[in-house]
VEXDREN-2710 file (C-alpha; in Angstrom, 1 decimal):
% VEXDREN-2710
k/r/px/py/pz
1/MET/115.5/141.9/157.6
2/SER/116.1/142.8/161.0
3/ILE/115.0/146.0/162.7
4/ARG/117.9/148.3/162.3
5/PRO/119.6/149.5/165.7
6/ASP/119.7/153.1/167.1
7/LEU/123.1/153.1/169.1
8/GLN/122.6/156.4/170.1
9/GLN/119.3/156.2/171.5
10/HIS/120.1/152.7/173.1
11/TYR/122.7/154.4/174.7
12/VAL/120.9/157.3/176.1
13/ARG/118.0/155.0/177.5
14/ALA/120.7/152.7/179.1
15/CYS/122.6/155.9/180.9
16/GLN/118.8/156.7/182.1
17/ASN/118.2/153.2/183.3
18/ALA/121.6/153.0/185.4
19/GLY/121.4/156.3/186.6
20/GLN/124.9/157.7/184.9
21/PRO/125.6/160.5/183.3
22/GLU/126.2/160.6/179.7
23/ASN/129.5/161.0/178.2
24/PRO/128.7/163.2/175.2
25/PHE/131.7/162.0/173.1
26/ILE/130.4/158.6/173.5
27/ALA/126.8/160.0/172.3
28/HIS/128.6/161.6/169.3
29/VAL/130.4/158.7/168.3
30/LEU/127.6/156.5/168.2
31/GLN/125.5/159.0/166.6
32/GLU/128.0/159.3/163.6
33/ALA/127.7/155.1/163.7
34/ASP/124.0/155.3/163.1
35/LYS/124.6/157.4/160.0
36/ASN/127.1/154.3/158.7
37/ASP/125.0/152.2/156.8
38/LYS/127.0/151.1/154.1
39/ILE/129.6/149.6/156.1
40/ARG/127.2/148.4/158.9
41/TRP/125.9/145.7/156.8
42/THR/129.1/144.6/155.2
43/LYS/132.1/144.8/156.8
44/GLY/131.4/146.2/160.4
45/ILE/132.6/149.3/161.9
46/THR/135.0/150.3/164.2
47/LEU/134.0/152.8/167.0
48/LYS/136.6/155.4/167.5
49/ILE/136.2/156.7/171.3
50/ALA/140.1/157.9/171.3
51/GLY/140.6/160.6/173.9
52/ASN/143.8/162.1/172.2
53/ASN/141.7/164.3/169.6
54/HIS/143.3/167.2/168.4
55/LEU/140.6/168.7/166.8
56/VAL/137.7/168.7/168.9
57/PRO/138.0/168.8/172.7
58/VAL/136.4/165.6/174.0
59/GLN/135.6/164.3/177.4
60/ARG/137.5/161.2/177.7
61/VAL/136.2/157.6/178.8
62/THR/136.3/156.7/182.2
63/ASP/135.7/153.3/184.0
64/ASP/132.2/154.2/184.9
65/ASP/131.4/154.8/181.1
66/LEU/132.2/151.2/180.2
67/PRO/129.4/149.0/181.4
68/VAL/126.9/151.1/179.5
69/LEU/128.9/151.3/176.3
70/ALA/129.2/147.5/176.8
71/SER/125.4/146.8/177.4
72/VAL/125.0/149.1/174.0
73/LEU/127.4/146.6/172.2
74/HIS/126.4/143.3/173.7
75/SER/123.8/142.6/171.1
76/THR/125.2/144.8/168.0
77/VAL/126.8/142.5/165.7
78/PHE/128.2/145.0/163.5
79/VAL/130.6/147.0/165.6
80/THR/133.7/145.0/164.9
81/GLY/136.3/147.3/166.5
82/LEU/136.3/149.5/169.3
83/ASP/139.1/152.0/169.9
84/LEU/139.5/153.3/173.9
85/ARG/143.0/154.6/173.5
86/CYS/144.4/157.4/175.2
87/ASN/141.7/157.6/177.7
88/VAL/141.5/157.6/181.5
89/LEU/140.7/153.6/181.8
90/THR/141.8/151.5/185.4
91/ASP/141.9/147.9/186.5
92/ALA/138.3/148.6/187.2
93/GLY/137.8/149.6/183.6
94/ALA/139.3/146.3/182.4
95/GLU/137.3/144.2/184.6
96/HIS/134.4/145.8/182.7
97/MET/136.1/145.1/179.2
98/ALA/136.9/141.5/180.5
99/THR/133.3/140.6/181.3
100/PHE/132.7/142.2/177.9
101/LEU/135.1/140.2/175.8
102/GLN/134.0/136.9/177.6
103/GLU/130.1/137.4/176.5
104/ASN/131.0/139.4/173.2
105/SER/131.3/137.1/169.8
106/THR/131.9/140.4/167.3
107/LEU/134.4/142.3/168.3
108/ARG/137.6/141.4/166.3
109/TYR/139.8/144.6/167.1
110/LEU/140.7/146.3/170.5
111/ASN/142.4/149.1/170.9
112/LEU/143.5/150.1/174.8
113/MET/146.9/151.6/174.1
114/PHE/147.7/154.4/176.6
115/ASN/145.4/154.2/179.7
116/ASN/145.9/153.5/183.0
117/ILE/145.7/149.9/183.2
118/GLY/148.1/147.8/185.8
119/THR/148.8/144.2/186.4
120/SER/145.6/143.4/187.9
121/GLY/143.5/144.8/185.3
122/ALA/145.7/142.7/182.7
123/GLU/145.6/139.7/184.6
124/LEU/141.4/140.1/183.8
125/ILE/141.6/141.1/179.9
126/ALA/144.3/138.3/179.6
127/ARG/142.0/135.4/180.9
128/ALA/139.0/136.9/179.4
129/LEU/140.8/135.7/176.5
130/HIS/141.3/132.2/177.1
131/ARG/137.6/131.9/176.3
132/ASN/137.1/134.3/173.7
133/ALA/137.1/133.1/170.2
134/THR/136.5/136.2/168.1
135/LEU/139.4/138.7/169.1
136/VAL/142.4/139.0/166.3
137/TYR/143.9/142.5/167.2
138/LEU/144.6/143.7/171.1
139/ARG/146.9/146.6/171.6
140/MET/147.8/147.1/175.3
141/THR/150.4/149.6/174.3
142/GLY/151.8/152.0/177.2
143/ASN/149.5/150.4/180.1
144/LYS/152.2/149.7/182.6
145/ILE/151.3/145.9/183.3
146/GLY/154.8/145.2/184.3
147/ASN/156.5/141.8/184.4
148/LYS/153.7/139.9/186.0
149/GLY/150.9/141.7/184.2
150/GLY/153.0/140.4/181.3
151/MET/153.0/136.8/182.2
152/PHE/149.1/136.5/182.2
153/PHE/149.5/137.3/178.1
154/ALA/152.3/134.5/178.0
155/SER/150.1/132.4/179.4
156/MET/146.9/133.6/177.6
157/LEU/149.0/132.8/174.3
158/GLN/149.4/129.1/175.5
159/MET/145.8/128.8/175.3
160/ASN/144.4/131.1/172.8
161/SER/144.4/130.1/169.1
162/THR/142.4/133.1/167.7
163/LEU/144.5/136.2/168.4
164/GLU/146.5/137.3/165.4
165/LYS/148.1/140.6/166.5
166/LEU/149.4/141.5/169.9
167/ASP/151.1/144.8/170.9
168/LEU/152.4/144.9/174.2
169/GLY/154.9/147.9/173.6
170/ASP/155.7/150.2/176.6
171/CYS/154.3/148.0/179.0
172/ASP/157.2/147.4/181.3
173/MET/157.4/144.3/180.8
174/GLY/160.9/142.1/182.2
175/THR/163.3/139.5/181.4
176/GLN/161.0/136.9/182.8
177/CYS/157.6/137.5/180.8
178/LEU/159.7/138.2/177.7
179/ILE/161.2/134.7/177.8
180/ALA/157.9/133.3/178.7
181/ILE/156.1/135.2/175.8
182/ALA/159.0/133.7/173.4
183/THR/158.5/130.2/174.9
184/ALA/154.6/130.1/174.5
185/LEU/154.8/131.5/170.8
186/THR/157.3/128.5/170.1
187/GLN/153.9/126.5/170.1
188/ASN/151.3/129.5/169.0
189/LYS/150.6/129.1/165.6
190/SER/147.9/131.9/165.6
191/VAL/150.2/135.3/166.3
192/LYS/151.1/136.7/163.4
193/ALA/152.4/140.1/164.9
194/ILE/153.7/141.2/168.1
195/ASN/155.5/144.6/169.4
196/LEU/157.8/143.9/172.6
197/ASN/158.9/147.2/172.3
198/ARG/160.9/148.8/175.7
199/PRO/160.8/146.5/177.8
200/LEU/162.9/147.1/181.6
201/LEU/166.0/145.1/181.4
202/TYR/168.7/145.0/183.8
203/SER/171.2/142.2/182.5
204/GLN/173.5/142.9/180.0
205/GLU/174.0/139.1/179.0
206/GLU/170.8/139.5/176.1
207/GLU/169.1/136.3/177.7
208/THR/165.5/137.5/176.2
209/THR/167.2/137.7/172.6
210/VAL/168.9/134.4/172.8
211/HIS/165.1/133.1/173.7
212/VAL/163.2/135.4/170.8
213/ALA/165.9/133.4/168.6
214/LEU/165.0/130.0/169.9
215/MET/161.9/131.0/169.1
216/LEU/162.2/132.3/165.7
217/LYS/163.8/128.7/164.6
218/ASN/160.9/126.9/165.5
219/ASN/158.1/129.4/164.8
220/SER/156.3/129.5/161.3
221/SER/153.3/131.7/161.4
222/LEU/155.2/134.9/162.8
223/VAL/155.4/137.8/159.9
224/GLU/156.3/140.6/162.4
225/LEU/158.5/141.2/164.9
226/HIS/158.9/144.6/167.3
227/LEU/162.3/144.7/169.6
228/CYS/162.7/148.4/169.4
229/LYS/165.0/149.1/172.9
230/HIS/165.9/146.0/174.0
231/GLU/169.6/147.2/174.6
232/MET/170.6/145.0/172.0
233/LYS/174.2/144.5/171.0
234/ASN/176.0/142.7/168.1
235/PHE/176.0/139.1/170.0
236/GLY/171.8/139.4/170.0
237/VAL/172.0/140.2/166.5
238/GLU/174.3/137.2/165.8
239/ARG/171.9/135.2/167.5
240/LEU/168.8/136.4/165.5
241/CYS/170.5/136.0/162.3
242/GLU/171.5/132.4/163.0
243/ALA/167.7/131.7/163.6
244/LEU/166.4/133.4/160.5
245/TYR/168.5/131.2/158.4
246/GLU/165.8/128.5/159.7
247/ASN/162.9/130.8/159.3
248/SER/161.0/131.6/156.3
249/SER/157.7/133.3/157.8
250/LEU/159.2/136.9/159.3
251/ARG/158.7/139.6/156.6
252/TYR/158.9/142.7/159.1
253/LEU/162.0/142.9/161.5
254/ASP/161.9/145.8/163.9
255/LEU/165.7/146.5/165.7
256/SER/165.3/150.2/166.1
257/CYS/166.9/151.9/169.3
258/ASN/169.6/149.2/169.8
259/LYS/173.3/149.3/170.1
260/ILE/174.2/147.6/166.9
261/THR/177.4/148.5/165.3
262/ARG/179.2/147.5/161.8
263/ASP/180.1/144.3/163.4
264/GLY/176.3/143.2/164.1
265/ILE/175.6/144.5/160.6
266/LYS/177.6/142.1/159.1
267/PHE/175.7/139.1/160.3
268/LEU/172.5/140.9/158.6
269/ALA/174.6/141.5/155.7
270/GLU/175.1/138.0/155.6
271/LEU/171.7/136.8/156.2
272/LEU/170.1/139.1/153.7
273/LYS/172.2/137.5/150.8
274/GLN/170.6/134.2/151.3
275/ASN/167.3/135.5/152.9
276/GLN/164.1/135.5/150.8
277/THR/161.3/136.9/153.2
278/LEU/162.3/139.7/155.0
279/GLU/160.7/142.5/153.3
280/ILE/161.0/145.4/155.7
281/LEU/163.9/145.8/158.0
282/ASP/164.3/148.8/160.6
283/LEU/167.6/149.8/162.1
284/ASN/166.5/153.3/163.1
285/ALA/168.8/154.4/165.7
286/ASN/171.5/152.2/166.4
287/ARG/175.4/152.8/165.0
288/ILE/175.9/150.9/161.8
289/GLU/178.2/153.9/160.3
290/ASP/179.5/153.8/156.7
291/ASP/180.9/150.2/157.0
292/GLY/177.6/148.6/158.0
293/ALA/176.0/150.8/155.2
294/ILE/178.5/149.6/152.7
295/TYR/177.9/145.7/154.3
296/LEU/174.0/146.4/153.5
297/SER/174.4/147.8/150.1
298/GLU/176.5/144.9/148.6
299/ALA/174.0/142.4/149.9
300/LEU/171.3/144.5/148.3
301/ALA/173.1/145.3/145.4
302/LEU/174.4/141.7/144.2
303/ASN/172.2/139.6/146.1
304/ASN/168.9/140.1/147.8
305/ARG/165.8/140.9/146.0
306/THR/163.2/140.6/148.6
307/LEU/163.5/143.5/151.1
308/GLN/161.3/146.4/149.9
309/ALA/161.7/149.2/152.7
310/LEU/165.1/150.1/154.6
311/SER/165.2/152.3/157.5
312/VAL/169.1/153.9/158.6
313/VAL/167.8/156.7/160.1
314/SER/170.2/158.5/162.7
315/ASN/173.1/156.0/162.1
316/ASN/176.1/158.1/162.0
317/ILE/176.3/157.2/158.4
318/SER/178.2/159.4/156.0
319/GLY/178.2/160.3/152.2
320/LYS/180.4/157.2/151.6
321/GLY/177.7/155.1/153.3
322/LEU/174.8/156.7/152.1
323/VAL/176.1/156.8/148.5
324/ALA/176.8/153.2/148.5
325/LEU/173.2/152.7/149.6
326/SER/171.8/154.5/146.9
327/ASP/173.9/152.8/144.2
328/ALA/172.4/149.5/145.4
329/MET/169.1/151.1/144.4
330/LYS/170.0/151.6/141.3
331/THR/170.7/147.8/140.7
332/ASN/168.0/146.5/142.9
333/MET/164.4/147.3/142.0
334/GLU/162.5/145.6/144.8
335/LEU/163.8/148.0/147.0
336/SER/161.2/150.9/146.8
337/TYR/161.4/152.7/150.4
338/ILE/164.4/153.8/152.2
339/TYR/164.6/156.6/155.1
340/ILE/168.1/158.4/155.7
341/TRP/167.1/161.5/157.8
342/GLY/169.6/162.4/160.7
343/ASN/173.0/161.0/159.0
344/LYS/175.7/163.2/157.9
345/PHE/174.9/164.5/154.5
346/ASP/177.3/165.4/152.0
347/GLU/177.1/167.1/148.5
348/ALA/177.5/164.0/146.8
349/THR/174.7/162.3/149.3
350/CYS/172.5/165.2/148.3
351/LEU/173.1/164.6/144.4
352/THR/172.9/161.1/144.5
353/PHE/169.6/161.1/146.4
354/SER/168.1/164.0/144.3
355/GLU/168.7/161.8/141.3
356/LEU/166.7/158.8/142.5
357/ILE/164.0/161.2/143.3
358/GLN/163.8/163.1/140.1
359/THR/164.1/160.0/137.7
360/GLY/161.5/158.4/139.5
361/ARG/163.3/155.5/140.7
362/LEU/162.5/157.1/144.3
363/LYS/159.2/158.1/144.7
364/PRO/158.8/161.2/146.9
365/ASN/156.5/159.4/149.5
366/CYS/158.7/156.5/149.4
367/THR/161.5/158.4/152.0
368/ASP/161.9/160.8/154.1
369/VAL/164.4/163.4/152.4
370/GLU/163.2/166.3/149.8
371/PRO/165.9/168.0/147.4
372/TYR/166.0/171.6/147.0
373/GLU/168.5/174.0/145.7
374/VAL/170.1/177.2/147.2
375/ASP/172.9/179.0/145.4
376/GLY/173.7/176.5/143.2
377/HIS/174.0/173.9/146.0
378/LEU/171.8/170.9/146.1
379/HIS/170.4/170.1/150.1
380/LEU/167.9/167.6/151.6
381/ALA/165.3/168.6/153.7
382/GLU/162.9/166.0/156.1
383/LEU/160.1/164.9/155.4
384/SER/157.6/163.4/157.6
385/HIS/157.4/159.9/156.3
386/GLY/158.6/156.9/158.2
387/LEU/157.9/153.4/159.0
388/LYS/156.2/154.4/162.2
389/LYS/154.3/157.5/161.0
390/HIS/151.3/156.5/162.2
391/TYR/152.1/154.2/164.8
392/TYR/150.6/156.2/167.8
393/GLY/147.5/157.3/166.1
394/THR/146.2/157.4/162.3
395/PRO/145.4/161.1/161.0
396/SER/142.1/162.3/161.5
397/CYS/141.4/161.8/157.6
398/GLY/140.9/158.1/157.9
399/GLU/143.3/154.9/157.9
400/VAL/146.4/154.8/156.1
401/MET/147.5/151.1/154.8
402/ASN/150.6/151.9/152.9
403/LYS/153.3/150.0/154.5
404/ASP/156.0/152.8/154.1
405/ALA/154.3/154.9/156.7
406/ASN/152.5/152.1/159.0
407/ALA/153.8/150.1/161.8
408/SER/151.4/147.8/161.6
409/LEU/151.1/145.0/159.2
410/ALA/149.9/145.9/155.6
411/ILE/151.6/143.0/154.0
412/VAL/149.5/140.2/154.8
413/ALA/145.4/139.4/155.4
414/VAL/145.9/140.4/158.9
415/SER/143.5/143.9/159.4
416/GLU/141.4/145.7/162.3
417/TYR/138.4/144.1/160.7
END
């Protein structure tokens, strides 16, 4: 049996040898990891050095901290995940991380979301992944890598055959790199989940959606796709639906915060009548109104028995449409999660959703409303549940794997470990 490594002591010595002052937050995380014997010798551990700890003030990780941390982790086989979100890493830090990725053969999860990495840092990390054959999950969310930085990741997807989950949301990518990524995914067989939220698009032609649709016709491995804030209109939804008739792998489709109306939902409803794959559909913050809700409810009540979670939050739906959706749940037992807050509740809506909850058909943790009574009248209060409840960060109590609260894959065997 090998001698048990002592991460904290190794870190202290490495700082002394490099003449680098210790980061007390890193030292604390490593000290806690040293105590984690049970996980260490079985599945491996994720070091959570996230700079957004609301419970304890932390010293955020800088570029200068990374070489020492990398030297500590270089020969440590049981650290399989590294969470460095919300720190102050720049392109210089990305260079250290790229070197580490080229040399390391155990890291499977890397979270760099909301640092200050730009185009050159994106290039270095993407190039490192040309060789790396271990990393499964990378989050670059919120780093302003731009269109050029996105192009480097598109090139990487043509070479890498290991990465399964890639999050490039809020990265200021443009039309060119979205088309390049969609083209790369036509051939890539390993990526199962990708987040392309909030690109910077200046055209009304929806070229990017057309290319994503072409990709979906040919891709048989993608399970989760996020297209939030793509300025998508009914034309784009129609192209996606045409493609999804030929796709048998996609389970989670995120079309939130777009410009989809009842006419676009009509295409989706027709798709749901035949589709046997989609399990999660996020339509949050569109404008489907009552007619769109009724189209969906008819498909769910009469035909579809695959969809498990539906979000229609903030879609200008009134009682008529909301009651139709609740009625669909009475005949469709597969639909277990539904989120409706931000619409126009009337008394009939409050009554029917209260009945669903009280009879046990709709569990309290599977929706974002809760009934309460005032002066003999039922009302609905908001609950902090939703498909993206823990997208930006997990709670301090630990990981949450329930798919009703997670924007990450919880329905296939792809995990941070």
